[in-house]
KEGULUM-630656 format. One line per field, with one value per atom (N, C-alpha, C): atom name; x, y, z; residue in one letter. Coordinates in pm, 1 decimal. Layout:
REM residues N
kolmi = (CA:...)
X = (X:...)
Y = (Y:...)
Z = (Z:...)
kedo = (A:...)
***
This chain:
REM residues 108
kolmi = (N:CA:C:N:CA:C:N:CA:C:N:CA:C:N:CA:C:N:CA:C:N:CA:C:N:CA:C:N:CA:C:N:CA:C:N:CA:C:N:CA:C:N:CA:C:N:CA:C:N:CA:C:N:CA:C:N:CA:C:N:CA:C:N:CA:C:N:CA:C:N:CA:C:N:CA:C:N:CA:C:N:CA:C:N:CA:C:N:CA:C:N:CA:C:N:CA:C:N:CA:C:N:CA:C:N:CA:C:N:CA:C:N:CA:C:N:CA:C:N:CA:C:N:CA:C:N:CA:C:N:CA:C:N:CA:C:N:CA:C:N:CA:C:N:CA:C:N:CA:C:N:CA:C:N:CA:C:N:CA:C:N:CA:C:N:CA:C:N:CA:C:N:CA:C:N:CA:C:N:CA:C:N:CA:C:N:CA:C:N:CA:C:N:CA:C:N:CA:C:N:CA:C:N:CA:C:N:CA:C:N:CA:C:N:CA:C:N:CA:C:N:CA:C:N:CA:C:N:CA:C:N:CA:C:N:CA:C:N:CA:C:N:CA:C:N:CA:C:N:CA:C:N:CA:C:N:CA:C:N:CA:C:N:CA:C:N:CA:C:N:CA:C:N:CA:C:N:CA:C:N:CA:C:N:CA:C:N:CA:C:N:CA:C:N:CA:C:N:CA:C:N:CA:C:N:CA:C:N:CA:C:N:CA:C:N:CA:C:N:CA:C:N:CA:C:N:CA:C:N:CA:C:N:CA:C:N:CA:C:N:CA:C:N:CA:C:N:CA:C:N:CA:C:N:CA:C:N:CA:C:N:CA:C:N:CA:C:N:CA:C:N:CA:C:N:CA:C)
X = (1638.2:1585.5:1651.2:1672.8:1727.8:1730.8:1862.5:1864.4:1769.4:1788.0:1714.6:1471.2:1552.3:1400.7:1353.6:1412.7:1360.9:1351.3:1481.4:1424.2:1330.9:1265.8:1187.7:1017.7:996.4:908.8:916.3:1050.0:1061.7:950.4:990.5:946.6:800.6:760.3:661.6:543.5:606.8:532.7:524.7:632.6:628.5:517.0:543.2:474.3:307.0:267.1:99.9:97.0:144.4:126.7:144.0:189.8:264.2:40.8:70.1:-112.4:-203.5:-218.1:-300.0:-336.6:-225.5:-184.6:-270.3:-159.6:-257.1:-330.6:-412.7:-580.5:-679.0:-652.9:-705.5:-711.3:-583.9:-544.6:-558.3:-545.3:-582.9:-745.8:-812.5:-905.1:-1040.4:-961.7:-1063.1:-1194.8:-1202.2:-1347.0:-1434.0:-1391.2:-1525.2:-1595.0:-1562.9:-1623.0:-1732.5:-1840.1:-1988.9:-1990.2:-2003.0:-1978.7:-2054.2:-2076.8:-2161.9:-2143.4:-2156.5:-2143.8:-2095.9:-2156.9:-2104.9:-2044.7:-1975.5:-1843.5:-1715.7:-1782.5:-1589.1:-1609.5:-1779.5:-1759.2:-1659.3:-1686.9:-1619.5:-1512.6:-1415.9:-1310.1:-1208.5:-1243.4:-1265.1:-1180.4:-1215.8:-1192.4:-1057.3:-1063.3:-971.4:-755.7:-723.8:-646.8:-634.7:-724.8:-674.4:-733.4:-828.0:-826.6:-645.4:-587.4:-480.2:-362.0:-380.4:-285.2:-317.4:-429.9:-493.5:-426.8:-462.5:-342.9:-202.3:-155.9:-70.8:41.5:13.5:9.1:-87.3:-112.3:-204.2:-76.0:-112.2:59.2:173.2:192.7:345.9:244.7:175.6:154.7:99.9:48.4:-17.7:87.7:204.4:258.0:376.6:432.3:549.3:601.2:748.0:758.0:784.6:672.5:587.0:393.5:364.1:274.3:169.4:41.3:-13.0:-12.8:-25.8:-28.2:-58.8:-177.3:-302.1:-263.7:-148.9:-171.5:-98.0:-133.6:-68.0:76.3:177.0:265.5:397.0:274.7:331.5:299.2:504.1:574.4:473.2:450.8:373.0:239.5:154.7:81.7:26.6:137.5:146.6:161.7:218.4:314.3:182.0:159.1:15.9:-40.4:-70.1:-180.3:-193.7:-38.7:18.9:30.4:25.1:22.0:-103.2:-218.8:-354.4:-330.2:-339.4:-373.1:-363.4:-199.4:-146.2:-168.1:-222.4:-263.9:-409.8:-499.7:-590.6:-623.8:-576.9:-514.2:-455.7:-370.2:-317.2:-288.8:-346.2:-384.4:-276.3:-116.4:-34.3:47.8:93.5:109.0:306.1:362.1:556.8:479.7:434.7:432.6:345.2:246.7:228.2:343.3:366.1:494.9:587.9:630.2:761.1:706.0:612.6:533.5:538.2:435.1:472.9:628.8:730.1:872.1:906.7:888.5:931.7:883.4:820.0:665.3:766.2:784.4:842.2:938.4:1079.9:1214.5:1170.5:1102.9:1057.1:1027.6:933.8:873.7:964.3:1028.4:1142.4:1222.2:1323.0:1388.9:1378.6:1271.5:1203.3:1145.9:1105.9:1114.6:1237.3:1363.6:1438.4:1452.7)
Y = (1047.7:1190.6:1234.9:1385.7:1438.4:1471.8:1516.0:1573.1:1668.0:1761.7:1892.8:1831.4:1774.4:1715.8:1650.0:1475.3:1439.7:1503.7:1624.6:1707.1:1835.0:1806.9:1923.7:1858.6:1752.5:1601.9:1556.6:1573.8:1536.1:1649.7:1751.2:1884.3:1883.6:1860.4:1885.8:1776.3:1676.0:1581.0:1596.7:1648.4:1744.0:1794.2:1877.2:2042.2:1940.5:1905.1:1862.2:1774.3:1668.1:1606.7:1687.6:1803.2:1870.8:1977.0:2018.1:2110.2:1968.4:1868.4:1797.6:1814.0:1746.6:1722.4:1881.2:1935.9:2084.4:2145.4:2133.8:2202.3:2082.8:1960.4:1941.7:1935.1:1994.4:2103.5:2282.3:2309.6:2391.2:2455.3:2383.6:2402.7:2251.4:2219.9:2118.0:2184.1:2269.3:2345.1:2340.1:2347.8:2360.1:2234.2:2205.6:2077.4:2061.9:1981.4:1977.6:1842.6:1897.0:1812.1:1681.8:1623.2:1458.7:1331.7:1251.7:1160.9:1000.3:1092.7:989.8:1003.2:1109.9:1183.8:1144.6:1133.5:999.3:924.5:829.7:690.5:698.7:714.0:751.1:718.3:843.3:831.3:768.3:721.7:556.6:412.2:486.3:403.4:400.7:557.7:596.4:497.1:523.1:421.8:251.8:157.6:132.0:37.1:130.3:148.9:228.8:341.8:396.0:239.5:189.6:103.0:-27.8:-87.2:-212.1:-141.7:30.3:-7.4:36.3:63.4:69.5:-74.3:-187.9:-325.1:-422.7:-376.0:-521.1:-470.9:-398.7:-444.2:-502.6:-462.0:-603.4:-706.2:-782.0:-882.2:-920.4:-883.1:-912.8:-869.4:-863.1:-823.8:-849.2:-907.2:-1023.0:-985.6:-947.0:-943.4:-790.9:-676.9:-617.6:-647.2:-837.5:-841.2:-828.8:-839.7:-887.9:-1120.6:-1127.2:-1290.8:-1352.1:-1386.3:-1393.7:-1585.9:-1644.2:-1767.6:-1837.7:-1978.3:-2021.0:-1984.1:-2006.9:-2022.2:-1883.8:-1815.5:-1712.0:-1667.5:-1667.9:-1632.2:-1539.7:-1439.5:-1324.1:-1319.8:-1390.0:-1389.9:-1511.3:-1602.8:-1742.9:-1633.4:-1580.7:-1468.3:-1376.5:-1358.0:-1212.7:-1319.8:-1452.6:-1506.5:-1575.0:-1582.8:-1647.3:-1521.3:-1402.6:-1242.3:-1199.6:-1217.9:-1243.7:-1342.5:-1433.5:-1542.4:-1466.5:-1452.3:-1406.4:-1206.7:-1150.4:-1043.1:-1063.1:-1164.9:-1208.4:-1302.4:-1354.1:-1410.7:-1363.0:-1262.2:-1187.3:-1037.7:-1031.9:-833.7:-773.1:-828.8:-764.3:-728.0:-637.1:-549.6:-626.9:-603.7:-649.0:-811.4:-873.0:-1048.9:-1077.1:-1037.8:-1002.3:-926.0:-823.2:-860.3:-989.6:-1009.5:-1088.3:-1198.1:-1265.5:-1384.9:-1349.3:-1231.9:-1237.7:-1263.2:-1146.3:-1149.9:-1305.2:-1404.6:-1510.7:-1585.7:-1638.6:-1682.8:-1674.9:-1558.9:-1475.8:-1575.1:-1580.6:-1543.2:-1758.8:-1836.1:-1957.3:-2014.5:-1942.3:-1988.9:-2001.8:-1857.3:-1836.8:-1917.7:-1999.3:-2045.5:-2238.8:-2200.6:-2348.2:-2398.7:-2263.5:-2247.5:-2253.1:-2229.3:-2169.1:-2148.4)
Z = (-1997.4:-1870.1:-1870.9:-1823.5:-1778.3:-1572.6:-1541.4:-1375.6:-1382.8:-1438.2:-1391.1:-1359.5:-1506.6:-1504.9:-1369.8:-1392.5:-1322.0:-1166.2:-1124.8:-986.1:-1017.7:-1156.2:-1099.3:-1071.9:-1180.6:-1155.2:-940.1:-939.0:-792.8:-651.2:-745.1:-661.5:-652.4:-813.1:-822.0:-747.3:-710.8:-684.7:-518.2:-458.9:-291.6:-287.8:-387.9:-355.1:-404.6:-448.0:-447.2:-401.7:-243.1:-163.1:-64.3:-24.7:66.8:122.5:-45.8:-99.7:-21.0:-80.7:-1.4:118.4:167.6:321.0:397.9:325.3:409.7:408.1:290.4:262.2:326.9:416.1:499.7:690.5:699.0:845.8:786.7:682.3:681.6:642.9:594.4:557.2:633.2:690.7:728.1:851.2:918.9:958.0:859.7:801.0:646.3:677.9:742.5:643.1:733.2:721.3:827.5:899.6:1051.3:1097.9:1103.4:1033.6:986.3:965.8:1109.0:1131.8:950.2:881.6:756.4:757.1:712.4:638.1:711.0:847.8:980.0:925.2:901.6:881.8:676.5:616.9:467.0:447.3:577.5:587.1:634.3:701.5:767.1:716.3:539.0:478.8:376.0:367.1:301.5:311.5:423.0:455.8:391.2:417.9:410.3:266.6:144.5:-7.0:-20.4:49.2:-25.0:27.4:153.8:145.4:7.4:5.0:-32.5:-226.5:-218.7:-367.9:-429.4:-270.3:-348.7:-249.6:-242.6:-234.7:-283.5:-370.3:-508.2:-629.4:-698.3:-769.3:-755.3:-606.9:-598.7:-570.0:-568.3:-523.2:-706.6:-762.4:-887.5:-1010.8:-1011.7:-1082.9:-1111.6:-1094.7:-1143.9:-1294.8:-1354.9:-1410.1:-1495.6:-1484.7:-1559.6:-1596.0:-1548.5:-1590.3:-1527.6:-1538.3:-1410.3:-1430.8:-1263.7:-1274.0:-1129.7:-1137.0:-1029.7:-1025.0:-1057.6:-1151.8:-986.6:-963.2:-830.9:-843.0:-908.3:-918.1:-906.7:-776.9:-833.0:-666.7:-588.3:-466.9:-394.3:-473.7:-377.5:-346.8:-445.4:-419.6:-247.7:-256.0:-149.7:-6.2:-87.0:100.7:78.4:51.6:43.2:148.3:85.6:188.9:355.8:345.8:410.2:543.6:489.4:594.8:601.5:510.7:586.9:703.8:733.9:788.1:934.3:894.1:1025.4:1120.0:1005.9:1034.5:1119.0:1064.3:1166.6:1260.6:1265.0:1411.0:1482.7:1436.8:1563.9:1547.0:1475.6:1444.7:1531.1:1428.8:1498.0:1415.3:1358.6:1279.9:1203.0:1310.7:1309.3:1296.4:1315.5:1294.1:1153.0:1159.0:983.2:854.9:874.9:803.2:806.0:920.0:932.7:861.6:907.6:851.4:698.9:662.7:491.4:414.0:464.1:441.7:439.8:568.4:572.1:471.4:440.6:348.1:182.4:156.1:44.3:19.2:101.2:86.3:125.4:233.0:177.4:23.2:-18.1:-135.5:-227.2:-257.4:-359.1:-341.6:-250.3:-191.6:-220.0:-225.7:-274.6:-418.6:-445.7:-618.7:-665.0:-647.2:-672.3:-757.9)
kedo = (X:X:X:X:X:X:X:X:X:X:X:X:X:X:X:X:X:X:X:X:X:X:X:X:X:X:X:X:X:X:X:X:X:X:X:X:X:X:X:X:X:X:X:X:X:X:X:X:X:X:X:X:X:X:X:X:X:X:X:X:X:X:X:X:X:X:X:X:X:X:X:X:X:X:X:X:X:X:X:X:X:X:X:X:X:X:X:X:X:X:X:X:X:X:X:X:X:X:X:X:X:X:X:X:X:X:X:X:X:X:X:X:X:X:X:X:X:X:X:X:X:X:X:X:X:X:X:X:X:X:X:X:X:X:X:X:X:X:X:X:X:X:X:X:X:X:X:X:X:X:X:X:X:X:X:X:X:X:X:X:X:X:X:X:X:X:X:X:X:X:X:X:X:X:X:X:X:X:X:X:X:X:X:X:X:X:X:X:X:X:X:X:X:X:X:X:X:X:X:X:X:X:X:X:X:X:X:X:X:X:X:X:X:X:X:X:X:X:X:X:X:X:X:X:X:X:X:X:X:X:X:X:X:X:X:X:X:X:X:X:X:X:X:X:X:X:X:X:X:X:X:X:X:X:X:X:X:X:X:X:X:X:X:X:X:X:X:X:X:X:X:X:X:X:X:X:X:X:X:X:X:X:X:X:X:X:X:X:X:X:X:X:X:X:X:X:X:X:X:X:X:X:X:X:X:X:X:X:X:X:X:X:X:X:X:X:X:X:X:X:X:X:X:X)
***
């Protein structure tokens, strides 16, 4: 892939992202003031976060791996437990990273 194509692709992605965000700022007042819409929009960030994290957990070496020998799966479970117990984002990230490193060291 040439540098020009790569730069144009990155610029196009940035423009699309900007326009999507701008649409809510510029035209958000046209949305109906319905509590159901607000309730639905509250689920957008967790859904996006799940879509970003799931491939990192379940894809190992380019293939789907949900078997018990997947260290990322165990680290994610540790992070979920810490998140549930502490409700602290920094503790969750730290626990997940430490768990992943420890599991990878143990597995060699």
